[in-house]
C-alpha positions as CSV (number, residue, x, y, z in Angstrom):
1,X,0.9,-2.4,18.0
2,X,0.1,0.9,19.8
3,X,-3.6,0.4,19.3
4,X,-3.3,0.1,15.5
5,X,-6.4,-1.8,14.3
6,X,-5.0,-3.1,11.0
7,X,-7.0,-0.7,8.9
8,X,-5.7,0.2,5.5
9,X,-7.5,3.5,5.1
10,X,-4.5,5.8,5.9
11,X,-2.1,3.7,3.9
12,X,-4.5,3.7,1.0
13,X,-4.7,7.5,1.2
14,X,-0.9,7.8,0.8
15,X,-0.8,5.2,-1.9
16,X,-3.4,7.1,-3.9
17,X,-1.2,10.2,-3.7
18,X,1.9,8.3,-4.8
19,X,-0.1,6.6,-7.6
20,X,-0.9,10.0,-9.0
21,X,2.7,11.3,-8.5
22,X,3.9,10.1,-11.9
23,X,5.9,13.1,-12.7
24,X,7.1,13.8,-9.1
25,X,4.9,16.9,-8.8
26,X,3.7,16.1,-5.2
27,X,6.5,14.0,-3.7
28,X,10.2,13.6,-4.3
29,X,11.8,10.2,-4.8
30,X,13.2,10.5,-1.2
31,X,9.7,11.2,0.2
32,X,8.1,8.3,-1.7
33,X,10.9,6.0,-0.6
34,X,10.3,7.1,3.0
35,X,6.6,6.5,2.8
36,X,7.3,3.1,1.3
37,X,9.6,2.1,4.2
38,X,7.1,3.4,6.8
39,X,4.3,1.4,5.2
40,X,6.5,-1.7,4.9
41,X,7.0,-1.7,8.6
42,X,3.2,-1.9,9.2
43,X,2.4,-4.7,6.8
44,X,2.6,-7.4,9.5
45,X,-0.1,-5.5,11.4
46,X,-2.4,-5.0,8.4
47,X,-5.6,-7.1,7.8
48,X,-4.8,-8.0,4.2
49,X,-4.9,-11.2,2.1
50,X,-1.7,-10.8,0.2
51,X,0.9,-9.5,2.7
52,X,3.9,-11.0,0.8
53,X,3.0,-9.3,-2.5
54,X,2.4,-6.0,-0.7
55,X,5.7,-6.3,1.1
56,X,7.5,-7.0,-2.2
57,X,5.9,-4.0,-4.0
58,X,6.6,-1.6,-1.0
59,X,10.2,-2.8,-0.9
60,X,10.5,-2.2,-4.6
61,X,8.9,1.2,-4.3
62,X,11.4,2.0,-1.6
63,X,14.5,1.2,-3.6
64,X,16.8,3.8,-5.0
65,X,17.0,4.5,-8.7
66,X,13.4,3.9,-9.8
67,X,11.6,6.5,-11.8
68,X,8.4,8.1,-10.5
69,X,6.3,6.1,-13.0
70,X,7.5,2.8,-11.6
71,X,6.8,3.9,-8.0
72,X,3.4,5.0,-9.2
73,X,2.7,1.7,-10.8
74,X,3.7,-0.2,-7.6
75,X,1.4,2.0,-5.5
76,X,-1.5,1.3,-7.9
77,X,-0.8,-2.5,-7.7
78,X,-0.8,-2.3,-3.9
79,X,-4.1,-0.4,-4.0
80,X,-5.6,-3.2,-6.1
81,X,-4.5,-5.9,-3.6
82,X,-5.9,-3.8,-0.7
83,X,-9.2,-3.4,-2.6
84,X,-9.4,-7.2,-3.3
85,X,-8.8,-7.8,0.4
86,X,-11.5,-5.3,1.5
87,X,-14.0,-6.8,-1.0
88,X,-13.4,-10.3,0.2
89,X,-13.9,-9.2,3.8
90,X,-17.1,-7.4,2.8
91,X,-18.4,-10.5,0.9
92,X,-17.5,-12.7,3.9
93,X,-19.5,-10.5,6.3
94,X,-22.5,-10.6,4.0
95,X,-22.5,-14.4,3.6
96,X,-21.6,-15.0,7.2
97,X,-18.3,-16.8,6.5
98,X,-16.2,-14.3,8.3
């Protein structure tokens, strides 16, 4: 898609900011929801191991009515899944099973 290589670096950057946004000091609910919807549209093009779980968490993060703490929690859980995917890819490259 438009030369996108499936990297999660930019998405991880925004998720880190949302994760630290527990009190809404950086982003409003509307902004976090917008980021969630934008990231959700990219999930099919990401190189990740758990796309369904990530889609679920992004969709939840994008819904109306959630407090900042819940959105922050969802962002943290997505970051964990992305880290697991990255670690698996790194281990696969080291062992030659990639």
